[in-house]
C-alpha positions as MATLAB code, in Angstrom:
seq = 'MDRTLLLLATMLACLSGGVRGDIKFPKNQNTNHRWPPLIYKHEGGRIPDGHLRPFGYQKKSEGRAKEFDKPLSPKEFHDTCVKANIPCLFQDLMNGSVPMENWDDKSIEGRMSKLNVSVERFLADKAKEKTKVTFRHFIRNYHHKEMFIRSTMPKELEEDVPILSMVSCGPVQEGMVEVVLWASSGFTPSRLHYDAESQLHCLLTGRKDFVLYDPKHADIFKLQETYKGSGTGFCPWNPEILSVYEHPKLSKTPWKWATLWAGDCLYVPQGYLHQVRAHGRSWSIAYHWIHSDFDNFEDCDDQPEDKRLSDTDIFWTYEEGDKRIREDLISGESLKKYLQLIGRQSGQVSYLKFYHFVIEANENYRDLDEDGDIEDPTEIISPREMFEKIAPRGQEFIKVKDLANVSQAVWEELAHLVTPPHSHEIVRDEL';
ca = [
    -120.667  -41.026   23.598;
    -119.498  -37.714   25.106;
    -120.107  -39.039   28.626;
    -118.063  -42.155   27.818;
    -115.145  -40.062   26.531;
    -115.306  -37.851   29.610;
    -115.242  -40.899   31.881;
    -112.265  -42.374   30.020;
    -110.394  -39.070   30.194;
    -110.988  -38.846   33.944;
    -109.764  -42.422   34.454;
    -106.630  -41.761   32.405;
    -105.925  -38.602   34.392;
    -106.193  -40.533   37.661;
    -103.919  -43.325   36.408;
    -101.322  -40.875   35.130;
    -101.201  -38.940   38.379;
    -103.087  -35.964   36.994;
    -105.632  -36.298   39.789;
    -104.191  -36.838   43.284;
    -107.233  -36.494   45.470;
    -107.314  -32.702   45.062;
    -110.312  -32.710   42.747;
    -113.374  -31.638   44.724;
    -114.970  -35.023   45.282;
    -115.892  -35.505   48.959;
    -113.943  -38.213   50.753;
    -115.641  -41.354   51.974;
    -116.818  -40.707   55.548;
    -117.837  -44.302   56.259;
    -116.701  -45.548   59.686;
    -118.538  -48.872   59.614;
    -116.210  -51.719   58.715;
    -114.682  -54.810   60.273;
    -111.542  -54.556   62.395;
    -109.461  -56.578   62.940;
    -109.800  -57.929   59.417;
    -110.788  -61.416   58.388;
    -107.868  -63.399   57.000;
    -108.817  -64.978   53.688;
    -106.956  -68.044   52.493;
    -106.042  -68.229   48.823;
    -107.051  -71.387   47.012;
    -104.191  -73.841   46.937;
    -102.198  -71.690   49.340;
     -99.937  -70.475   46.570;
    -100.190  -66.817   47.636;
     -99.315  -66.057   51.270;
    -101.976  -64.505   53.499;
    -102.092  -60.726   53.346;
     -99.833  -60.356   50.303;
    -100.149  -56.801   48.925;
    -102.535  -55.926   51.769;
    -102.117  -53.503   54.716;
    -100.616  -54.278   58.108;
    -102.851  -56.648   60.046;
    -103.838  -58.884   57.124;
    -100.811  -61.199   57.242;
    -101.619  -62.959   60.523;
    -104.659  -63.218   62.763;
    -104.434  -60.808   65.694;
    -103.514  -62.045   69.169;
    -106.407  -59.995   70.525;
    -107.363  -56.537   71.679;
    -105.198  -54.247   73.802;
    -105.916  -54.466   77.544;
    -109.281  -52.761   77.981;
    -110.918  -50.757   80.770;
    -114.517  -49.544   80.905;
    -113.845  -46.947   83.612;
    -111.000  -44.538   84.484;
    -108.142  -45.584   86.737;
    -106.617  -43.409   89.418;
    -103.289  -41.825   88.409;
    -101.403  -44.390   90.507;
    -103.436  -47.324   89.168;
    -102.807  -46.129   85.614;
     -99.087  -45.758   86.281;
     -98.757  -49.172   87.917;
    -101.071  -51.106   85.565;
    -100.158  -49.675   82.178;
     -97.141  -47.348   82.295;
     -94.805  -49.477   84.437;
     -96.024  -52.648   82.689;
     -95.204  -51.028   79.306;
     -98.377  -52.322   77.620;
    -101.019  -50.555   75.500;
    -104.266  -49.914   77.384;
    -107.651  -48.951   75.933;
    -110.056  -46.818   77.976;
    -113.673  -46.578   76.857;
    -115.516  -43.241   77.114;
    -112.678  -41.627   79.064;
    -113.197  -38.211   77.418;
    -116.991  -38.124   77.499;
    -118.351  -35.236   79.532;
    -115.000  -33.447   79.807;
    -114.845  -31.870   76.346;
    -117.175  -29.129   75.010;
    -117.880  -31.001   71.762;
    -119.773  -28.075   70.240;
    -116.411  -26.256   70.122;
    -114.851  -28.993   68.005;
    -117.152  -29.095   64.974;
    -115.997  -27.596   61.661;
    -118.276  -24.561   61.890;
    -117.059  -23.600   65.356;
    -113.378  -24.142   64.512;
    -113.620  -22.084   61.342;
    -115.564  -19.312   63.073;
    -113.263  -19.001   66.080;
    -109.907  -19.857   64.512;
    -110.454  -18.608   60.955;
    -107.217  -16.638   60.538;
    -105.068  -18.750   62.826;
    -102.134  -20.382   61.049;
    -101.727  -24.138   61.378;
     -99.209  -26.676   60.066;
    -100.688  -29.281   57.725;
     -99.194  -32.311   56.081;
     -99.816  -34.342   52.974;
     -98.843  -37.980   53.176;
     -98.252  -40.426   50.356;
     -97.680  -43.852   51.891;
     -94.532  -44.653   49.932;
     -93.086  -41.137   49.772;
     -91.994  -38.374   52.110;
     -94.510  -36.167   53.839;
     -95.017  -32.648   52.578;
     -95.515  -29.941   55.197;
     -96.794  -26.405   54.869;
     -98.819  -23.800   56.729;
    -102.336  -22.645   55.973;
    -105.065  -20.893   57.917;
    -107.625  -22.943   59.814;
    -110.259  -21.544   57.452;
    -108.421  -22.992   54.464;
    -107.977  -26.345   56.176;
    -111.633  -26.647   57.217;
    -112.860  -25.730   53.739;
    -110.554  -28.176   51.977;
    -109.665  -31.211   54.106;
    -112.847  -33.117   53.238;
    -111.713  -33.434   49.621;
    -107.959  -32.698   49.572;
    -104.982  -34.717   50.766;
    -104.189  -32.895   53.987;
    -104.221  -33.519   57.696;
    -103.091  -31.793   60.881;
    -100.467  -33.190   63.223;
     -99.488  -30.229   65.351;
     -98.693  -29.135   68.859;
    -102.030  -27.891   70.252;
    -102.584  -24.239   69.229;
    -102.693  -21.913   72.213;
    -106.108  -20.613   71.160;
    -107.603  -24.103   71.621;
    -106.021  -24.915   74.980;
    -109.097  -23.826   76.934;
    -111.070  -26.585   75.163;
    -108.555  -29.325   76.059;
    -109.108  -31.112   79.387;
    -106.247  -32.508   81.426;
    -107.807  -35.860   82.302;
    -107.489  -36.871   85.949;
    -105.519  -39.987   84.994;
    -102.661  -37.860   83.590;
    -103.106  -34.729   85.710;
    -100.503  -35.456   88.386;
     -97.717  -37.767   89.526;
     -94.980  -39.064   87.178;
     -97.067  -38.587   84.024;
     -97.743  -34.894   84.602;
     -94.152  -34.348   85.789;
     -92.869  -35.687   82.465;
     -95.536  -34.208   80.159;
     -93.987  -32.081   77.429;
     -96.646  -31.639   74.742;
    -100.279  -32.086   73.758;
    -100.777  -32.864   70.066;
    -103.767  -32.166   67.820;
    -104.647  -34.599   65.014;
    -107.306  -33.846   62.384;
    -108.156  -35.628   59.128;
    -111.052  -36.569   56.885;
    -111.811  -39.827   55.097;
    -109.433  -42.774   55.257;
    -106.026  -41.577   56.476;
    -103.349  -44.192   57.304;
    -100.037  -43.576   59.031;
     -96.775  -45.405   58.646;
     -95.824  -48.035   61.179;
     -93.754  -46.002   63.648;
     -92.643  -45.483   67.229;
     -92.271  -42.385   69.404;
     -89.769  -41.181   71.991;
     -92.590  -40.260   74.363;
     -95.461  -42.263   75.760;
     -98.887  -40.965   74.814;
    -102.545  -41.136   75.740;
    -104.343  -40.772   72.411;
    -107.967  -39.627   72.826;
    -110.509  -39.474   70.004;
    -112.974  -36.583   69.777;
    -114.777  -37.560   66.563;
    -114.642  -40.308   63.930;
    -112.906  -43.648   64.295;
    -109.309  -44.864   64.562;
    -107.989  -48.417   64.276;
    -104.559  -49.280   65.669;
    -102.128  -52.048   64.744;
     -99.818  -52.689   67.724;
     -96.511  -54.590   67.590;
     -94.362  -55.240   70.640;
     -90.981  -53.471   70.169;
     -89.184  -56.796   70.693;
     -90.128  -57.473   67.039;
     -88.529  -54.220   65.831;
     -85.793  -55.925   63.752;
     -88.392  -57.382   61.404;
     -89.488  -53.971   60.136;
     -86.137  -52.457   59.031;
     -86.911  -49.345   61.071;
     -85.290  -46.030   60.223;
     -84.482  -43.703   63.129;
     -85.443  -40.060   62.560;
     -81.890  -39.185   63.603;
     -79.341  -41.047   65.724;
     -80.515  -41.164   69.323;
     -83.865  -39.502   68.584;
     -85.930  -42.335   70.052;
     -88.372  -41.970   67.136;
     -88.531  -43.789   63.826;
     -90.647  -45.521   61.225;
     -90.898  -48.507   58.932;
     -90.137  -47.394   55.344;
     -92.554  -49.866   53.722;
     -95.815  -48.737   52.154;
     -98.261  -49.647   54.974;
    -101.111  -50.330   52.542;
     -99.329  -52.631   50.074;
     -97.026  -55.081   51.834;
     -95.155  -57.780   49.960;
     -95.129  -60.954   52.050;
     -92.603  -62.433   49.608;
     -90.166  -59.634   50.503;
     -91.097  -59.666   54.204;
     -92.058  -63.273   55.026;
     -91.695  -62.826   58.810;
     -94.840  -60.660   58.785;
     -96.869  -63.883   58.605;
     -95.430  -65.025   61.938;
     -95.249  -61.742   63.857;
     -97.910  -61.412   66.588;
     -99.832  -58.174   66.913;
    -102.703  -56.684   68.877;
    -105.364  -54.182   67.912;
    -107.510  -51.385   69.267;
    -110.440  -49.435   67.873;
    -111.198  -45.946   69.165;
    -114.581  -44.276   68.914;
    -115.419  -40.757   70.104;
    -114.508  -40.457   73.772;
    -112.129  -43.451   73.855;
    -108.422  -43.178   74.713;
    -105.492  -45.498   74.005;
    -102.270  -45.523   75.990;
     -99.281  -46.263   73.715;
     -95.941  -46.737   75.546;
     -92.823  -45.011   74.266;
     -91.054  -47.122   71.659;
     -94.149  -49.260   71.000;
     -94.678  -49.925   67.271;
     -98.056  -48.774   66.012;
     -99.870  -47.962   62.802;
    -103.006  -45.816   62.831;
    -105.905  -45.913   60.373;
    -108.270  -42.938   60.735;
    -111.793  -42.972   59.286;
    -114.450  -40.302   58.772;
    -114.073  -36.829   60.250;
    -111.379  -37.750   62.739;
    -110.147  -35.265   65.358;
    -108.080  -36.375   68.340;
    -105.898  -35.147   71.192;
    -102.697  -36.916   72.286;
    -100.987  -36.233   75.606;
     -97.212  -36.886   75.327;
     -94.835  -37.416   78.228;
     -91.331  -38.711   78.943;
     -90.872  -41.563   81.398;
     -89.079  -40.956   84.674;
     -88.159  -42.682   87.915;
     -90.290  -40.099   89.697;
     -92.805  -42.071   91.762;
     -94.578  -39.446   93.860;
     -98.329  -38.951   93.756;
     -98.703  -36.415   96.574;
     -99.751  -33.672   94.136;
    -102.774  -35.772   93.146;
    -104.577  -34.860   96.380;
    -105.343  -31.265   95.417;
    -105.978  -31.367   91.650;
    -108.912  -29.254   90.362;
    -111.764  -31.232   88.816;
    -111.897  -29.186   85.612;
    -108.215  -28.680   84.794;
    -107.509  -27.386   81.273;
    -104.387  -27.323   79.151;
    -104.368  -23.531   79.514;
    -103.915  -24.035   83.287;
    -100.681  -26.039   82.921;
     -96.994  -25.308   82.434;
     -96.451  -27.968   79.741;
     -93.277  -26.998   77.868;
     -94.439  -26.760   74.237;
     -97.273  -24.715   72.791;
     -98.178  -23.486   69.285;
     -98.357  -19.773   68.480;
     -98.344  -17.660   65.335;
     -98.071  -20.678   63.068;
     -95.157  -22.326   64.862;
     -94.239  -24.629   67.705;
     -92.730  -22.628   70.545;
     -91.614  -22.865   74.145;
     -94.499  -21.670   76.300;
     -93.857  -17.961   76.875;
     -94.039  -18.078   80.675;
     -91.497  -20.946   80.651;
     -88.776  -19.046   78.791;
     -86.135  -19.138   81.477;
     -82.796  -20.753   82.144;
     -84.289  -23.001   84.820;
     -87.025  -24.298   82.491;
     -84.502  -24.970   79.717;
     -82.253  -26.921   82.092;
     -85.216  -28.955   83.362;
     -86.314  -29.785   79.813;
     -82.847  -30.969   78.740;
     -82.626  -33.077   81.894;
     -86.005  -34.545   80.958;
     -85.142  -35.490   77.375;
     -81.800  -36.949   78.450;
     -83.006  -39.005   81.388;
     -83.476  -42.254   79.461;
     -79.897  -42.437   78.174;
     -78.315  -40.406   80.967;
     -76.926  -37.886   78.500;
     -77.872  -35.191   75.997;
     -76.094  -35.538   72.660;
     -75.234  -32.601   70.445;
     -77.557  -34.048   67.813;
     -80.494  -34.091   70.238;
     -79.648  -30.542   71.347;
     -79.411  -29.391   67.725;
     -82.863  -30.788   66.924;
     -84.268  -29.152   70.039;
     -82.911  -25.776   68.898;
     -84.353  -25.985   65.389;
     -87.669  -27.127   66.851;
     -87.776  -24.202   69.274;
     -86.663  -21.518   66.827;
     -87.625  -21.503   63.151;
     -84.707  -19.156   62.359;
     -82.337  -22.132   62.661;
     -84.207  -24.601   60.459;
     -82.227  -23.965   57.293;
     -78.968  -24.944   59.004;
     -77.348  -28.333   58.635;
     -76.292  -30.452   61.595;
     -72.903  -28.714   61.686;
     -74.736  -25.429   62.194;
     -73.192  -23.714   59.159;
     -74.321  -20.093   58.892;
     -73.748  -17.682   56.023;
     -73.269  -14.662   58.295;
     -71.918  -15.734   61.699;
     -72.286  -12.183   63.023;
     -76.065  -12.433   62.756;
     -76.723  -15.536   64.813;
     -74.934  -17.954   67.134;
     -74.914  -21.528   65.852;
     -76.385  -24.530   67.734;
     -72.835  -25.933   67.961;
     -71.628  -22.761   69.697;
     -74.617  -22.930   72.040;
     -73.835  -26.539   72.920;
     -70.220  -25.667   73.660;
     -71.468  -23.318   76.387;
     -72.641  -26.351   78.388;
     -70.302  -29.108   77.128;
     -66.521  -29.125   76.578;
     -65.487  -28.074   73.063;
     -65.469  -31.009   70.647;
     -67.518  -33.251   72.927;
     -70.598  -34.815   71.320;
     -72.634  -35.235   74.498;
     -73.001  -34.018   78.063;
     -74.105  -36.215   80.950;
     -77.431  -35.253   82.504;
     -75.861  -35.062   85.962;
     -73.355  -32.472   84.655;
     -76.110  -30.098   83.510;
     -76.540  -29.049   87.134;
     -72.981  -27.693   87.105;
     -73.674  -25.179   84.318;
     -74.015  -21.633   85.675;
     -77.403  -19.956   85.835;
     -76.072  -17.094   83.697;
     -75.295  -19.532   80.856;
     -78.765  -21.086   81.115;
     -80.406  -17.663   80.914;
     -78.292  -16.775   77.865;
     -79.255  -20.032   76.137;
     -82.939  -19.515   76.938;
     -82.740  -16.135   75.212;
     -80.879  -17.554   72.198;
     -83.284  -20.423   71.482;
     -86.361  -18.206   71.734;
     -87.459  -16.576   68.453;
     -88.924  -13.058   68.445;
     -92.729  -13.214   68.552;
     -94.011  -11.707   65.346;
     -97.151  -12.440   63.367;
     -96.541  -14.480   60.224;
     -98.721  -14.021   57.145;
     -99.486  -17.326   55.423;
    -100.726  -17.848   51.884;
    -103.285  -20.601   51.514;
    -101.831  -22.400   48.495;
    -101.997  -26.083   49.456;
];
């Protein structure tokens, strides 16, 4: 009788929201399931296929993403996948290049115990919650709590991150701005979304299934842009419970799929719609770059065989619990090059894009609104005032070609202003 009452109480707590996955039950680590899914027909056809099911259940897939069982040269990769703007799956691309013993939980906790890291909690139909914890806290809790890492690669892990030959030179390396770390446990779905950069997403452990929609179908998904001109956005629908009555075009929208196992990599073009479903203990590395018209591969002739992220001058890194401009790149010339890079697609850099760059680079600005309102203007110069140093007052954008006309002294001043002081931040593990 007591056991029955206890079971009923637990069920009621779950239904009422009293238990949200934070109770210390280990998550399901199963990675063995069918993908793409079978499409089951309802008797009589009264209920449309995939109603109240996740993405991928509403229509049979058109097939797998273009697949390769061996690496391509940087030029072959650029010509076959990047210029063609199609997803490409590469089997075993990472195998042999990553010291896997450095990526298990015990090693991460031992080496990175006190290092601060940004973690997120994601409820499919609600906003994400972000906070910072130590790696020790994350490792000891992510197998039973709702939390995952999506972060610029911490500087302390860069030595363990290979720069794969396929992305080590040419236009891809010239436009590379960031390497991202993903880590989760159990079943962890993302929203359907698109990114401003192209990426090569490489799995270290676990399994990931991808749903891939061509961006020509974007209007179907009522996408919301992160901010105007950001180049990033997401579908606001709950990706696990889709109403085909509300969204009937889902049943007619073609899609492709990819499954990643440890060592596999998937190329996802910028702007390509994708939803990710992680399973088991899933850790992955994603190389992000911005497209360019640069078409020179001469630097590919003298690339080292064992190039690491720590050997590069990729713009963003992660230090002291925050995303930062790489310290040896804090200069006016590097800042100008980066703004030219992020504006090359549209031919201009808007104030809004500049504002979001500033608050990304310097946490001291993150409490400001888009107008850059500051309580004490003597303490700090606003993003709007910074922008007016390179663009005429009142203008909402500057053309990329005009950035070259800004004086070097102004660029050096801006580089100093957007760089926060490096100081160690103490984080309380409360998530």
